[in-house]
Residue frames as a rotation matrix with the C-alpha (Angstrom) as fourth column:
MET 1
0.575 0.818 0.009 0.00
0.818 -0.575 0.002 0.00
0.007 0.006 -1.000 -0.01
VAL 2
-0.320 -0.666 0.673 1.34
0.660 -0.667 -0.346 3.42
0.679 0.334 0.654 -0.98
ASN 3
-0.154 0.257 -0.954 1.35
0.890 -0.382 -0.247 5.98
-0.428 -0.887 -0.170 1.82
ILE 4
0.797 0.598 -0.079 0.12
0.526 -0.754 -0.394 9.54
-0.295 0.272 -0.916 1.37
GLN 5
0.397 -0.718 -0.571 3.59
-0.313 -0.691 0.651 11.08
-0.863 -0.080 -0.500 1.34
GLU 6
-0.576 -0.603 0.552 4.76
0.267 0.499 0.824 8.74
-0.773 0.622 -0.126 -1.44
ARG 7
0.126 0.719 0.683 1.66
0.963 0.076 -0.257 9.52
-0.237 0.690 -0.684 -3.49
GLN 8
0.855 0.160 -0.494 2.24
0.141 -0.987 -0.077 13.26
-0.500 -0.003 -0.866 -3.10
LEU 9
-0.071 -0.970 -0.233 5.85
-0.312 -0.200 0.929 12.85
-0.948 0.139 -0.288 -4.16
ASP 10
-0.467 -0.002 0.884 4.76
0.696 0.617 0.369 10.82
-0.546 0.787 -0.286 -7.20
GLN 11
0.595 0.766 0.243 2.28
0.777 -0.471 -0.416 13.55
-0.204 0.437 -0.876 -8.16
LEU 12
0.642 -0.416 -0.645 4.92
-0.153 -0.893 0.423 16.23
-0.752 -0.173 -0.637 -7.68
PHE 13
-0.446 -0.893 0.062 7.54
-0.151 0.143 0.978 14.57
-0.882 0.427 -0.198 -9.88
TYR 14
-0.203 0.473 0.857 4.91
0.908 0.419 -0.017 13.64
-0.367 0.775 -0.514 -12.47
ALA 15
0.811 0.545 -0.212 3.83
0.458 -0.818 -0.347 17.29
-0.363 0.184 -0.913 -12.62
LEU 16
0.417 -0.742 -0.526 7.43
-0.431 -0.670 0.604 18.44
-0.801 -0.025 -0.599 -12.97
SER 17
-0.224 -0.558 0.799 8.21
0.367 0.711 0.599 15.86
-0.903 0.428 0.046 -15.66
ASP 18
0.333 0.454 0.826 6.45
0.930 -0.014 -0.368 17.81
-0.156 0.891 -0.427 -18.40
HIS 19
-0.683 -0.696 0.222 8.10
0.729 -0.664 0.166 20.76
0.032 0.275 0.961 -20.18
THR 20
-0.239 0.677 0.696 4.82
0.266 -0.644 0.718 22.65
0.934 0.356 -0.026 -20.64
ARG 21
0.731 0.543 -0.413 3.96
0.510 -0.032 0.860 22.39
0.453 -0.839 -0.300 -16.94
ARG 22
-0.014 -0.808 -0.588 7.44
0.946 -0.201 0.253 23.60
-0.323 -0.553 0.768 -15.97
GLN 23
-0.746 -0.208 0.633 6.98
0.495 -0.809 0.318 26.62
0.446 0.550 0.706 -18.25
ILE 24
0.284 0.918 0.276 3.60
0.276 -0.354 0.894 27.33
0.918 -0.178 -0.354 -16.64
LEU 25
0.589 -0.118 -0.800 5.27
0.808 0.072 0.585 27.24
-0.011 -0.990 0.137 -13.22
VAL 26
-0.554 -0.832 -0.026 7.91
0.826 -0.553 0.111 29.75
-0.106 0.040 0.994 -14.35
MET 27
-0.494 0.453 0.742 5.21
0.230 -0.755 0.614 32.08
0.839 0.474 0.269 -15.59
ALA 28
0.577 0.807 -0.123 3.10
0.283 -0.056 0.958 31.66
0.766 -0.588 -0.260 -12.44
GLY 29
0.202 -0.587 -0.784 6.16
0.979 0.119 0.163 32.25
-0.002 -0.801 0.599 -10.27
ASN 30
-0.743 -0.519 0.422 6.63
0.568 -0.823 -0.014 35.77
0.355 0.229 0.906 -11.55
LYS 31
-0.805 0.585 0.100 3.09
-0.561 -0.694 -0.451 36.96
-0.194 -0.419 0.887 -10.82
ALA 32
-0.265 0.809 0.524 -0.52
0.121 0.568 -0.814 35.79
-0.957 -0.153 -0.248 -10.84
HIS 33
-0.896 0.021 -0.444 -1.83
-0.442 -0.160 0.883 34.91
-0.053 0.987 0.153 -14.29
THR 34
0.220 0.971 0.095 -5.25
-0.818 0.237 -0.525 34.01
-0.532 0.038 0.846 -15.59
VAL 35
0.160 -0.088 0.983 -5.66
0.246 0.968 0.047 30.64
-0.956 0.234 0.176 -17.26
GLY 36
0.919 0.242 0.310 -5.95
0.359 -0.192 -0.914 32.45
-0.162 0.951 -0.264 -20.59
GLU 37
0.673 -0.737 -0.064 -2.67
-0.739 -0.670 -0.065 34.28
0.005 0.090 -0.996 -20.00
LEU 38
-0.030 -0.682 0.731 -0.95
-0.532 0.630 0.566 31.00
-0.846 -0.371 -0.382 -19.10
ALA 39
0.383 0.290 0.877 -2.35
0.449 0.772 -0.451 29.37
-0.807 0.566 0.166 -22.26
LYS 40
0.840 0.120 -0.530 -1.33
-0.291 -0.724 -0.625 32.15
-0.459 0.679 -0.573 -24.64
PRO 41
0.012 -0.920 -0.391 2.30
-0.915 -0.168 0.368 31.11
-0.404 0.354 -0.844 -25.36
PHE 42
-0.588 -0.258 0.767 1.37
-0.147 0.966 0.212 27.48
-0.796 0.012 -0.606 -26.11
ARG 43
-0.574 0.373 -0.729 0.13
-0.784 0.007 0.621 25.99
0.236 0.928 0.288 -29.36
MET 44
-0.845 0.406 -0.347 -2.63
0.443 0.896 -0.031 23.99
0.299 -0.180 -0.937 -27.71
SER 45
-0.005 0.950 0.312 -6.24
0.287 -0.297 0.911 24.44
0.958 0.094 -0.272 -26.77
LEU 46
-0.210 0.053 0.976 -7.37
-0.782 -0.608 -0.135 26.17
0.587 -0.792 0.170 -23.60
ALA 47
0.823 0.558 0.105 -8.78
-0.526 0.678 0.514 22.81
0.216 -0.478 0.851 -22.46
ALA 48
0.550 -0.698 -0.458 -5.34
0.454 0.711 -0.538 21.17
0.701 0.088 0.708 -22.84
VAL 49
-0.450 -0.705 0.548 -3.65
-0.097 -0.572 -0.815 23.93
0.888 -0.420 0.189 -20.81
SER 50
0.206 0.622 0.755 -6.40
-0.884 -0.212 0.416 23.60
0.419 -0.754 0.506 -18.20
LYS 51
0.903 0.068 -0.424 -5.53
0.037 0.971 0.235 19.89
0.428 -0.228 0.874 -17.85
HIS 52
-0.063 -0.993 -0.101 -1.88
0.484 0.058 -0.873 20.81
0.873 -0.104 0.477 -17.25
ILE 53
-0.400 -0.023 0.916 -2.96
-0.569 -0.777 -0.268 23.38
0.718 -0.629 0.298 -14.65
LYS 54
0.682 0.705 0.194 -5.14
-0.620 0.417 0.665 20.76
0.388 -0.574 0.721 -12.92
ILE 55
0.596 -0.555 -0.580 -2.15
0.502 0.821 -0.271 18.41
0.627 -0.130 0.768 -12.66
LEU 56
-0.468 -0.794 0.388 -0.07
0.197 -0.522 -0.830 21.24
0.861 -0.312 0.401 -11.16
GLU 57
-0.011 0.566 0.825 -2.87
-0.818 -0.480 0.318 21.98
0.576 -0.671 0.467 -8.68
GLU 58
0.876 0.376 -0.303 -3.13
-0.187 0.843 0.504 18.33
0.445 -0.385 0.808 -7.66
ALA 59
0.201 -0.899 -0.389 0.62
0.723 0.404 -0.561 18.34
0.661 -0.168 0.731 -7.02
LYS 60
0.717 0.215 -0.663 0.09
0.649 -0.552 0.523 21.45
-0.254 -0.805 -0.536 -4.88
LEU 61
-0.416 -0.898 0.140 2.44
0.867 -0.345 0.360 23.48
-0.275 0.271 0.922 -7.10
LEU 62
-0.805 0.242 0.541 -0.20
0.119 -0.828 0.547 25.95
0.581 0.505 0.638 -8.25
VAL 63
-0.565 0.705 -0.428 -2.96
0.523 -0.094 -0.847 27.74
-0.638 -0.702 -0.316 -6.39
ARG 64
-0.689 0.445 0.572 -5.99
0.457 -0.345 0.820 28.78
0.563 0.826 0.034 -8.40
LYS 65
-0.691 0.515 -0.508 -8.24
0.263 -0.476 -0.839 31.56
-0.674 -0.713 0.193 -7.11
ARG 66
-0.415 0.652 0.634 -11.62
0.863 0.061 0.502 32.14
0.289 0.755 -0.588 -8.65
LEU 67
-0.709 0.256 -0.657 -12.93
0.090 -0.891 -0.445 35.68
-0.699 -0.374 0.609 -8.89
GLY 68
0.241 0.848 -0.471 -16.25
-0.669 -0.206 -0.714 35.28
-0.703 0.488 0.518 -10.64
ARG 69
0.986 0.142 0.087 -15.46
-0.025 0.642 -0.767 33.83
-0.165 0.754 0.636 -14.07
VAL 70
0.468 -0.882 -0.058 -11.77
-0.598 -0.268 -0.756 34.73
0.651 0.389 -0.652 -13.88
HIS 71
0.941 -0.288 -0.176 -9.36
0.336 0.743 0.579 32.08
-0.036 -0.604 0.796 -12.58
SER 72
0.578 -0.787 0.214 -6.03
-0.697 -0.613 -0.372 33.40
0.424 0.066 -0.903 -11.36
CYS 73
0.876 -0.319 -0.363 -3.06
0.381 0.918 0.114 31.05
0.297 -0.238 0.925 -10.83
THR 74
0.498 -0.779 0.382 0.08
-0.812 -0.573 -0.109 31.52
0.303 -0.256 -0.918 -8.74
LEU 75
-0.050 -0.657 -0.752 3.02
-0.077 0.753 -0.653 29.32
0.996 0.025 -0.088 -7.85
ASP 76
0.854 0.153 0.497 3.04
-0.507 0.037 0.861 27.70
0.113 -0.988 0.109 -4.42
PRO 77
0.110 -0.931 -0.347 6.75
-0.655 0.195 -0.730 26.94
0.747 0.308 -0.589 -3.84
THR 78
0.148 -0.016 0.989 6.04
-0.944 0.295 0.146 24.94
-0.294 -0.955 0.029 -0.66
ALA 79
0.918 0.257 0.302 5.68
-0.168 0.942 -0.289 21.69
-0.359 0.214 0.908 -2.63
LEU 80
0.647 -0.737 -0.195 9.09
-0.242 0.045 -0.969 22.26
0.723 0.675 -0.149 -4.21
LYS 81
0.001 -0.607 0.795 10.62
-0.994 -0.089 -0.066 21.90
0.111 -0.790 -0.603 -0.74
THR 82
0.602 0.295 0.742 9.39
-0.430 0.903 -0.010 18.30
-0.673 -0.313 0.670 -0.71
ALA 83
0.960 -0.281 0.013 11.16
0.141 0.440 -0.887 17.64
0.243 0.853 0.462 -4.01
GLU 84
0.311 -0.886 0.343 14.30
-0.630 -0.463 -0.624 19.34
0.712 -0.022 -0.702 -2.73
ASP 85
0.173 -0.205 0.963 14.32
-0.917 0.322 0.234 17.17
-0.358 -0.924 -0.133 0.42
CYS 86
0.863 0.194 0.467 13.92
-0.039 0.947 -0.320 14.01
-0.504 0.258 0.824 -1.65
ILE 87
0.798 -0.601 0.045 16.74
0.047 -0.012 -0.999 15.01
0.600 0.799 0.019 -4.00
LYS 88
0.197 -0.743 0.639 19.00
-0.896 -0.402 -0.191 15.93
0.398 -0.535 -0.745 -1.06
PHE 89
0.523 0.055 0.850 18.42
-0.579 0.755 0.307 12.49
-0.625 -0.653 0.427 0.48
TYR 90
0.906 -0.142 0.398 19.50
0.353 0.773 -0.528 10.71
-0.233 0.619 0.751 -2.71
THR 91
0.629 -0.737 0.246 22.39
-0.303 -0.523 -0.796 13.11
0.716 0.427 -0.553 -3.26
GLN 92
0.175 -0.545 0.820 23.76
-0.982 -0.041 0.182 12.30
-0.066 -0.838 -0.542 0.20
PHE 93
0.696 0.176 0.696 23.10
-0.246 0.969 0.000 8.58
-0.674 -0.171 0.718 -0.31
TRP 94
0.908 -0.323 0.268 25.00
0.393 0.429 -0.813 8.42
0.148 0.844 0.516 -3.60
ASN 95
0.487 -0.780 0.393 27.78
-0.591 -0.626 -0.508 10.74
0.642 0.015 -0.766 -2.46
GLN 96
0.304 -0.346 0.888 28.46
-0.840 0.343 0.421 8.42
-0.450 -0.873 -0.186 0.49
ARG 97
0.788 0.034 0.615 28.45
0.156 0.955 -0.253 5.36
-0.596 0.295 0.747 -1.79
LEU 98
0.840 -0.488 0.236 30.77
0.192 -0.140 -0.971 7.02
0.507 0.861 -0.024 -4.30
ASP 99
0.385 -0.718 0.580 33.13
-0.873 -0.488 -0.025 8.20
0.301 -0.496 -0.814 -1.54
SER 100
0.448 -0.167 0.878 33.31
-0.473 0.789 0.392 4.60
-0.759 -0.591 0.274 -0.28
LEU 101
0.901 -0.096 0.422 34.04
0.388 0.612 -0.689 3.38
-0.192 0.785 0.589 -3.78
VAL 102
0.673 -0.694 0.257 36.83
-0.332 -0.593 -0.734 5.93
0.661 0.408 -0.629 -4.21
GLU 103
0.297 -0.553 0.778 38.37
-0.929 0.019 0.368 4.82
-0.218 -0.833 -0.509 -0.91
GLN 104
0.614 -0.010 0.790 38.23
-0.034 0.999 0.038 1.18
-0.789 -0.050 0.612 -2.02
LEU 105
0.918 -0.245 0.311 39.77
0.351 0.142 -0.925 1.98
0.183 0.959 0.216 -5.38
GLU 106
0.544 -0.741 0.394 42.56
-0.626 -0.671 -0.398 4.06
0.559 -0.030 -0.829 -3.86
ASP 107
-0.578 -0.716 0.393 43.46
-0.800 0.400 -0.448 1.47
0.164 -0.573 -0.803 -1.22
PRO 108
0.168 0.747 -0.644 41.72
-0.568 0.607 0.556 -1.87
0.806 0.272 0.526 -1.75
HIS 109
-0.230 -0.327 -0.917 43.45
0.464 0.791 -0.398 -3.42
0.856 -0.517 -0.030 1.30
ALA 110
-0.728 -0.142 0.671 42.44
-0.372 -0.740 -0.561 -0.69
0.575 -0.658 0.486 3.78
ASN 111
-0.010 0.840 0.542 39.13
-0.991 -0.080 0.105 -2.26
0.132 -0.536 0.834 4.86
ARG 112
0.296 0.071 -0.953 40.19
-0.209 0.978 0.008 -5.92
0.932 0.197 0.304 4.81
LYS 113
0.882 0.040 0.469 40.44
-0.469 0.150 0.870 -7.72
-0.035 -0.988 0.152 8.12
LYS 114
-0.046 -0.982 -0.184 43.92
-0.877 0.128 -0.464 -8.85
0.479 0.140 -0.867 9.13
């Protein structure tokens, strides 16, 4: 069974895996944009951009505020902290493994029992 934190992390990395969604995040990070403004630079339908925005919302990367018929979207960088923590964990993990490998390669007899 997948726990909630793993599911959120899966959603986050899935959302970040798409170039269009990353561009939307860059735009939304500068200031609030309407869905129409976010859709403008892309050669796709408004419905397609709305699907991308929904994925970003589900990953908690975007916050959408509704003011009547106008939907305004802004970046919520809090979720990016989760990605950063995950990446830091694996960076430390692999750095430790690679450091151990370097030590073994430099002196293969250093860790052998006498």
